[in-house]
C-alpha positions as CSV (number, residue, x, y, z in Angstrom):
1,X,19.8,23.3,5.9
2,X,16.6,23.5,4.0
3,X,13.7,21.8,5.6
4,X,10.1,21.1,4.3
5,X,8.1,24.3,4.1
6,X,5.1,24.9,1.9
7,X,2.5,27.6,1.6
8,X,-0.4,27.4,4.0
9,X,-2.6,28.7,1.3
10,X,-3.5,25.2,0.1
11,X,-4.3,23.7,3.5
12,X,-8.0,23.5,2.6
13,X,-7.6,19.9,1.3
14,X,-10.8,18.0,0.6
15,X,-11.8,16.3,3.9
16,X,-13.5,13.0,4.5
17,X,-17.2,13.3,5.1
18,X,-18.6,9.7,5.2
19,X,-22.1,9.1,6.4
20,X,-21.0,6.0,8.2
21,X,-21.3,6.7,11.9
22,X,-18.2,7.4,13.9
23,X,-19.2,4.7,16.4
24,X,-18.9,2.0,13.7
25,X,-15.5,3.3,12.6
26,X,-13.9,3.8,16.1
27,X,-13.6,0.2,17.1
28,X,-10.0,0.6,18.2
29,X,-9.7,-3.2,17.8
30,X,-6.4,-5.0,17.6
31,X,-4.8,-6.1,14.3
32,X,-6.6,-8.9,12.6
33,X,-4.9,-11.8,10.9
34,X,-6.6,-13.3,7.9
35,X,-4.8,-16.6,8.1
36,X,-6.7,-19.3,6.4
37,X,-8.9,-16.9,4.5
38,X,-10.7,-18.9,1.9
39,X,-12.9,-17.7,-1.0
40,X,-16.1,-19.7,-1.2
41,X,-19.0,-19.1,-3.5
42,X,-21.6,-16.9,-2.0
43,X,-25.2,-18.1,-1.4
44,X,-26.4,-14.7,-2.7
45,X,-25.0,-14.2,-6.2
46,X,-25.5,-10.6,-7.2
47,X,-27.9,-10.1,-10.1
48,X,-27.6,-7.1,-12.3
49,X,-31.1,-6.1,-11.5
50,X,-30.3,-5.7,-7.8
51,X,-27.7,-3.0,-8.4
52,X,-28.4,0.5,-7.0
53,X,-25.2,2.2,-7.9
54,X,-23.1,1.8,-11.0
55,X,-20.3,3.6,-12.7
56,X,-21.3,6.7,-14.7
57,X,-19.8,7.6,-18.1
58,X,-16.2,8.4,-17.6
59,X,-15.9,6.3,-14.5
60,X,-14.4,2.8,-13.9
61,X,-16.5,0.4,-11.9
62,X,-14.3,-0.8,-9.0
63,X,-14.3,-4.1,-7.3
64,X,-12.5,-3.9,-3.9
65,X,-11.1,-7.4,-3.2
66,X,-10.1,-7.8,0.4
67,X,-11.5,-5.0,2.5
68,X,-10.4,-5.9,6.0
69,X,-11.8,-4.6,9.2
70,X,-13.0,-1.0,9.7
71,X,-10.2,1.2,11.0
72,X,-7.6,-1.5,10.4
73,X,-7.6,-2.8,6.8
74,X,-6.0,-0.9,4.0
75,X,-8.8,-2.0,1.8
76,X,-11.3,-0.4,4.1
77,X,-9.5,3.0,3.8
78,X,-9.4,2.7,0.1
79,X,-13.2,2.2,0.3
80,X,-13.7,5.2,2.5
81,X,-11.9,7.5,0.0
82,X,-13.8,6.2,-3.1
83,X,-17.2,6.2,-1.4
84,X,-16.7,9.9,-0.6
85,X,-16.0,10.7,-4.2
86,X,-12.4,11.7,-3.6
87,X,-11.4,9.7,-6.7
88,X,-13.7,11.1,-9.4
89,X,-13.0,8.4,-11.9
90,X,-13.7,5.5,-9.5
91,X,-17.1,4.1,-8.6
92,X,-16.9,1.6,-5.8
93,X,-19.6,-0.8,-7.1
94,X,-18.6,-4.0,-5.3
95,X,-16.7,-5.2,-2.2
96,X,-15.5,-8.8,-2.1
97,X,-14.7,-9.8,1.5
98,X,-14.7,-13.5,2.2
99,X,-13.3,-13.5,5.7
100,X,-15.6,-11.1,7.6
101,X,-18.6,-12.3,5.6
102,X,-17.6,-15.9,6.1
103,X,-15.6,-17.7,8.7
104,X,-14.5,-14.5,10.5
105,X,-17.9,-12.9,10.8
106,X,-18.3,-13.9,14.5
107,X,-14.7,-13.2,15.4
108,X,-12.8,-10.0,16.2
109,X,-13.8,-7.3,13.7
110,X,-16.7,-9.3,12.3
111,X,-19.6,-7.5,13.9
112,X,-18.0,-4.1,13.1
113,X,-17.6,-5.1,9.5
114,X,-21.2,-6.3,9.3
115,X,-22.5,-3.0,10.6
116,X,-20.3,-1.1,8.1
117,X,-21.5,-3.3,5.3
118,X,-25.1,-2.6,6.1
119,X,-24.5,1.2,6.4
120,X,-22.5,1.3,3.2
121,X,-24.9,-0.6,1.1
122,X,-27.8,1.5,2.3
123,X,-26.0,4.8,1.9
124,X,-24.1,4.2,-1.4
125,X,-25.6,1.1,-3.1
126,X,-22.3,-0.7,-3.0
127,X,-22.8,-4.5,-3.2
128,X,-21.0,-7.0,-1.1
129,X,-20.0,-10.6,-1.9
130,X,-17.7,-13.3,-0.8
131,X,-16.3,-14.2,-4.2
132,X,-15.5,-12.5,-7.5
133,X,-17.4,-15.3,-9.2
134,X,-20.7,-14.0,-7.7
135,X,-20.5,-10.6,-9.5
136,X,-22.3,-9.9,-12.7
137,X,-20.4,-9.1,-15.9
138,X,-19.0,-5.6,-16.2
139,X,-21.2,-2.8,-17.6
140,X,-18.3,-0.4,-17.7
141,X,-14.5,-0.7,-17.7
142,X,-13.8,-2.6,-14.4
143,X,-10.9,-2.3,-12.0
144,X,-10.1,-4.9,-9.4
145,X,-8.4,-3.3,-6.4
146,X,-6.7,-6.3,-4.8
147,X,-5.9,-5.5,-1.1
148,X,-6.0,-8.9,0.5
149,X,-3.3,-11.2,1.8
150,X,-0.2,-11.3,-0.3
151,X,-0.3,-15.1,-0.5
152,X,-3.8,-15.0,-2.1
153,X,-2.9,-12.5,-4.8
154,X,-1.9,-15.0,-7.6
155,X,-5.3,-16.6,-7.4
156,X,-7.1,-13.3,-7.0
157,X,-5.5,-12.0,-10.1
158,X,-6.6,-15.1,-12.1
159,X,-10.1,-14.6,-10.8
160,X,-10.1,-10.9,-11.6
161,X,-9.1,-11.6,-15.2
162,X,-11.9,-14.2,-15.5
163,X,-14.3,-11.7,-14.0
164,X,-13.7,-9.3,-16.9
165,X,-11.5,-6.8,-15.2
166,X,-9.7,-4.5,-17.6
167,X,-7.2,-3.2,-15.1
168,X,-5.9,-4.5,-11.8
169,X,-4.6,-2.3,-9.0
170,X,-2.4,-4.6,-6.9
171,X,-1.2,-3.8,-3.4
172,X,2.5,-4.3,-2.6
173,X,4.5,-6.4,-2.8
174,X,2.1,-8.2,-5.2
175,X,3.1,-11.8,-4.5
176,X,5.2,-13.8,-2.0
177,X,7.9,-14.6,-4.5
178,X,9.5,-13.2,-7.7
179,X,8.5,-16.4,-9.6
180,X,4.8,-16.0,-8.6
181,X,4.8,-12.3,-9.5
182,X,6.5,-12.8,-12.8
183,X,3.9,-15.5,-13.6
184,X,1.1,-13.1,-12.7
185,X,2.7,-10.4,-15.0
186,X,2.8,-12.9,-17.9
187,X,-0.8,-14.1,-17.3
188,X,-2.1,-10.6,-17.3
189,X,-0.1,-9.6,-20.4
190,X,-1.5,-12.6,-22.3
191,X,-5.0,-11.5,-21.4
192,X,-4.5,-7.9,-22.3
193,X,-5.0,-6.7,-18.7
194,X,-3.0,-3.9,-17.3
195,X,-1.6,-4.4,-13.8
196,X,-0.6,-1.3,-11.8
197,X,0.9,-1.2,-8.3
198,X,-0.1,0.5,-5.1
199,X,3.4,1.9,-4.6
200,X,2.0,5.3,-3.5
201,X,5.4,6.8,-2.6
202,X,6.2,6.9,-6.3
203,X,3.8,9.8,-6.5
204,X,4.5,11.3,-3.0
205,X,5.2,15.0,-2.7
206,X,8.2,14.5,-0.4
207,X,9.8,12.1,-3.0
208,X,9.2,14.6,-5.8
209,X,10.6,17.6,-3.8
210,X,13.7,15.6,-2.7
211,X,14.5,14.5,-6.2
212,X,14.0,18.0,-7.6
213,X,16.3,19.5,-5.0
214,X,19.0,16.8,-5.5
215,X,18.9,17.4,-9.2
216,X,20.2,21.0,-8.5
217,X,23.2,19.7,-6.6
218,X,25.7,17.5,-8.6
219,X,27.4,15.0,-6.4
220,X,24.6,15.0,-3.8
221,X,23.4,11.9,-2.0
222,X,19.7,11.0,-1.2
223,X,18.5,9.0,1.7
224,X,14.9,7.8,2.0
225,X,13.7,7.2,5.6
226,X,10.6,5.1,6.4
227,X,9.2,4.8,10.0
228,X,6.5,2.8,11.7
229,X,5.2,3.4,15.2
230,X,5.4,-0.1,16.8
231,X,6.3,-0.3,20.5
232,X,9.9,-1.2,20.9
233,X,9.2,-4.4,22.9
234,X,9.7,-8.1,22.1
235,X,5.9,-8.6,22.2
236,X,5.1,-5.8,19.8
237,X,7.9,-6.6,17.4
238,X,7.2,-10.3,17.6
239,X,3.6,-9.7,16.6
240,X,4.8,-7.5,13.7
241,X,7.3,-10.1,12.5
242,X,4.7,-12.8,12.4
243,X,2.0,-10.7,10.8
244,X,4.5,-9.4,8.2
245,X,6.3,-12.7,7.8
246,X,7.5,-11.9,4.3
247,X,10.1,-9.7,6.0
248,X,10.8,-5.9,6.3
249,X,12.3,-5.6,2.8
250,X,9.3,-7.2,1.2
251,X,6.9,-5.3,3.4
252,X,7.7,-2.0,5.1
253,X,10.7,-1.0,3.0
254,X,9.4,-2.3,-0.3
255,X,8.1,1.2,-1.1
256,X,11.6,2.6,-0.9
257,X,13.0,-0.2,-3.0
258,X,10.4,0.6,-5.6
259,X,11.7,4.2,-5.6
260,X,15.2,2.9,-6.2
261,X,14.1,0.7,-9.1
262,X,11.9,3.5,-10.6
263,X,14.3,6.4,-10.3
264,X,17.9,5.3,-9.5
265,X,18.5,2.4,-12.1
266,X,18.7,-0.2,-9.3
267,X,18.3,-3.7,-10.5
268,X,19.9,-6.9,-9.3
269,X,22.2,-7.0,-12.3
270,X,23.1,-3.3,-11.9
271,X,24.1,-3.3,-8.2
272,X,27.8,-2.8,-7.8
273,X,27.8,-2.9,-3.9
274,X,25.6,-2.8,-0.9
275,X,26.8,-1.7,2.5
276,X,24.8,-2.0,5.7
277,X,25.0,0.7,8.4
278,X,25.8,-1.6,11.3
279,X,25.5,1.1,13.9
280,X,22.0,1.9,12.9
281,X,20.7,-1.5,11.9
282,X,19.3,-4.4,14.0
283,X,18.2,-7.9,13.2
284,X,16.3,-10.0,15.8
285,X,14.8,-13.4,16.3
286,X,11.6,-13.1,18.3
287,X,8.5,-15.3,19.0
288,X,5.3,-14.2,17.5
289,X,1.8,-14.7,19.1
290,X,1.8,-18.3,17.8
291,X,5.0,-19.1,19.7
292,X,6.9,-19.6,16.4
293,X,10.2,-17.7,16.1
294,X,10.6,-15.1,13.3
295,X,13.9,-13.4,12.3
296,X,13.7,-10.0,10.7
297,X,15.1,-6.5,10.8
298,X,13.5,-4.2,13.3
299,X,15.5,-1.4,11.7
300,X,17.9,-1.4,8.7
301,X,19.9,1.2,6.9
302,X,22.0,0.5,3.8
303,X,23.6,2.2,0.8
304,X,23.5,0.9,-2.7
305,X,26.0,1.8,-5.4
306,X,25.1,0.9,-9.0
307,X,27.4,0.0,-11.8
308,X,26.5,3.2,-13.7
309,X,27.5,5.4,-10.7
310,X,24.3,6.1,-8.8
311,X,24.4,6.0,-5.1
312,X,21.4,6.1,-2.8
313,X,20.5,5.1,0.8
314,X,17.5,3.7,2.5
315,X,16.7,3.6,6.3
316,X,13.7,1.9,7.8
317,X,12.7,1.7,11.5
318,X,9.7,-0.3,12.8
319,X,9.8,1.8,16.0
320,X,10.9,5.2,14.5
321,X,7.5,7.0,14.7
322,X,4.9,8.0,12.2
323,X,6.8,10.3,9.8
324,X,8.7,9.4,6.7
325,X,11.1,11.8,5.1
326,X,14.0,12.1,2.7
327,X,17.3,13.9,3.0
328,X,19.9,15.3,0.6
329,X,23.5,15.6,1.6
330,X,26.2,17.5,-0.2
331,X,29.5,16.0,-1.5
332,X,31.0,16.4,2.0
333,X,28.3,14.4,3.6
334,X,26.6,17.4,5.3
335,X,22.8,17.3,5.2
336,X,21.4,20.3,3.2
337,X,17.8,19.4,2.7
338,X,15.0,17.4,4.4
339,X,11.4,17.0,3.4
340,X,8.8,15.2,5.6
341,X,5.7,13.3,4.9
342,X,3.4,14.8,6.1
343,X,4.8,18.2,5.7
344,X,3.4,21.3,7.4
345,X,0.7,21.7,4.8
346,X,-0.6,18.2,5.5
347,X,-0.3,18.0,9.3
348,X,-3.6,19.8,9.8
349,X,-5.3,17.2,7.6
350,X,-3.7,14.4,9.5
351,X,-4.9,15.9,12.8
352,X,-8.4,16.2,11.4
353,X,-8.5,12.6,10.1
354,X,-7.1,11.3,13.4
355,X,-9.9,12.9,15.3
356,X,-12.5,11.7,12.7
357,X,-11.3,8.1,12.8
358,X,-9.9,7.5,16.3
359,X,-8.2,4.1,16.5
360,X,-7.5,3.9,12.8
361,X,-4.0,3.1,11.6
362,X,-1.9,6.3,11.7
363,X,-0.2,5.7,8.4
364,X,-3.6,5.9,6.6
365,X,-3.6,9.6,7.4
366,X,0.0,10.6,6.7
367,X,-0.3,9.0,3.2
368,X,-3.9,9.9,2.6
369,X,-3.4,12.3,-0.4
370,X,-1.1,9.8,-2.2
371,X,-3.6,6.9,-1.9
372,X,-6.1,9.2,-3.6
373,X,-3.7,10.1,-6.3
374,X,-2.8,6.5,-7.2
375,X,-6.4,5.3,-7.2
376,X,-7.5,8.2,-9.4
377,X,-4.7,7.7,-11.9
378,X,-5.5,3.9,-12.1
379,X,-9.2,4.4,-12.4
380,X,-8.9,7.1,-15.1
381,X,-6.5,4.9,-17.0
382,X,-9.1,2.1,-17.0
383,X,-12.0,4.4,-17.8
384,X,-10.5,6.3,-20.7
385,X,-7.0,5.1,-21.4
386,X,-5.2,8.1,-19.8
387,X,-1.6,7.3,-18.9
388,X,-1.1,6.6,-15.2
389,X,1.9,8.9,-14.9
390,X,4.3,7.9,-12.1
391,X,2.3,4.8,-11.1
392,X,4.6,1.7,-10.8
393,X,3.8,-1.1,-13.2
394,X,4.0,-4.8,-12.4
395,X,7.4,-4.9,-14.3
396,X,8.7,-2.4,-11.7
397,X,7.2,-4.6,-9.0
398,X,8.9,-7.7,-10.3
399,X,12.3,-6.1,-10.2
400,X,11.6,-4.5,-6.8
401,X,10.8,-7.9,-5.4
402,X,14.0,-9.3,-7.0
403,X,16.0,-6.6,-5.3
404,X,14.3,-7.4,-2.0
405,X,15.1,-11.1,-2.3
406,X,18.7,-10.3,-3.3
407,X,19.3,-7.8,-0.4
408,X,17.7,-9.7,2.5
409,X,20.3,-12.5,2.9
410,X,23.2,-10.2,2.0
411,X,22.3,-7.6,4.7
412,X,21.5,-10.3,7.2
413,X,25.0,-11.7,6.7
414,X,26.6,-8.3,7.1
415,X,24.8,-7.8,10.4
416,X,25.6,-11.3,11.8
């Protein structure tokens, strides 16, 4: 069997070198829920004259909408990468964070965010606000990187368009429902605004390597495996189910569904059959921290066959560890190839980042290079019109969400 192996010659990947102190970033705090997050107009509208940093020629000015807490929020890690210049076409000029600059500033994560805000503004000139309405008009092509709560995204997209954003980078799944996401697509299209999605696995090395290997073997079968590192306890999974109430297929496994839509002709209309692996899969009803019961998969594996003859499998396990990978099996079912994310080349980088940011979410580090790639492609597309090769569009996102909504009740029924 061929397993992932790459030259160690390129292990000298660009490392993070923020000036923000490690003490501020190593809070180790628990997950923060942004329930009830509300955008209110800031009392300190940003005037153009107060700006210290702005995008240079060839760069897009980026507005990060929904930063989250240091070490915990995906938006925060997006900020870290841009502030360090790892995305050359992106200038992080503004951060819009209503929760930790508003109702949540005294709660868990609030003081840490306030310290990070102060350090970031002093070191980089990035301006902070509680609302998109408080920002001055764009001076350069503007990207809104929306990384807040999924339920807020329809409104945030509308506000981003009104703010003059030319391009929107929208984190998965984009919206709570297909109808909302389709309406967002149509609104952006009418305004001439491009919407690209944060489906970073579309540009992942392990996906590319697996597809390339499978293409050399007619009749082979690909399985994409996604793992998280939650504790396998009712308390840990119950908290996970409540915080990700949209469900596993709209959350954790949505990246894999996007791969199926992008590369394997999977659409609701083109699905011939779906078969759950009952031995692997598990669906539970557990109470969350609020005491409310939530039903979701803690692990799921299934195979989709399309009407045009494609067949592909997905496995996702909330408690499976930190690595994702993909396998290729031959026509007899024997595994002949496996490629990990991170691979051996990237493990040194993951170790370095884990030491630099203790307490941060582990998946930040395993997917670090891919986050950089997607942001750079989106920012460059906004800045000069370059095609964002491989980055999922909102059309792909709409179909991906349709597939998730189609599969969830079907797989739940098969496991009942």
